[in-house]
N, C-alpha and C positions, 0 to 999 in steps of 0.2 A: 916715527914721531919726531917733530922738530924740537930743537933745544929751546930752553927758556931765554928770554931777552930781558935786559935791564932797560931802565928808562932812557939812558943815554943812547943805546942802540936803537930803540924805538924811534926816538926823535931824529937821529941821524939818518936812518935807513927807511923809515916808514912814514915820515911826514910828507904829505902831499904838497907838491909845489904848485904854483899858480897855473902853469900850463897843464899839469895833470888834473887839476880841479876843473879846468875848462873842458878837458876831454870827457869827464864824467857828468858834466852839467845837464845833459839831456837824458841821462839814464835814471832808472828808478829801481827801488827795492833790491833784490838779489843781484840784478845785473849791475847796478851802480856799485855795490860792494865788491862783486867779483871783478869788475873792471878795475877798480881802485887797487885791488890786491894783485893785479898784474904788475905792480911795482916790484914784485918778486923778481921780475926779469932783470931789473937794474942790478941786483945782487948776484943772481945765479947765472945770468946770461941765457936763460931759457924760461919758458912759461911753466907754471906749476901744473902737474898732472891731476891734481885734486887738492881738496882742502887739507888732507893729511900732511902735506908738505909745508904747510904754513904754520908758523908758531901761533899758538892760541893768543898770546899777548899781542902779536901783530894784527891778527884779525880784529880783536877788540879795539885796539888803538886806531886802526883805519876805520872801523865801523863808527866810532865816535866822530871822526872827522867828516864822514859823509852822511851822518844822520840816519844810519840804517842799523837795525838790531843785528848784532854779531851772529845770532843764531840763523839768520837768513842765508849765511854762507852755504848751508846745506841744501838750499834750493837753487843754487847757481849751477848751470850746466857746464861742466868742465870738459865736455867732449861735444863734437858735432859742429853744426854751422855757427852757433852763437860764439863759441870760443875761437873758432877759426876767423870769424869776422873781427872780433875784438883784438886778437893777436896781431892782425894785419893792419890795425888802425894806425893812422898817422900819429907820430909822437912816440912810438915805441921802437922805431927803427928796424923792424923786421922786414926783410925783403923776401920775395917769393922763393920757395924751394920746391923741388919736385914733389915733396910730400905735403905741401900746403896748397890751398886753393886760392891764395891771394896773389 
């Protein structure tokens, strides 16, 4: 379980920047929320393995920014082609590795 975050931490680490908003502009529903939550990468240097690694406060904070119900995070596919595609999307700086398909 992730630790609790205060408002200052949420604003500093989980506020979506203009270029990040542009990356999610064509996404909808759980994919929009899940992609926005890949902001986790900027703090951890890796992508989350699932919603259990994300602080509830961060999920709610990001969900409000993207206009998606926070409960939709449970419908996001954290494995498979969708996450591989999103993790390799421009803007997150991941380069291909032997274990990735991008």
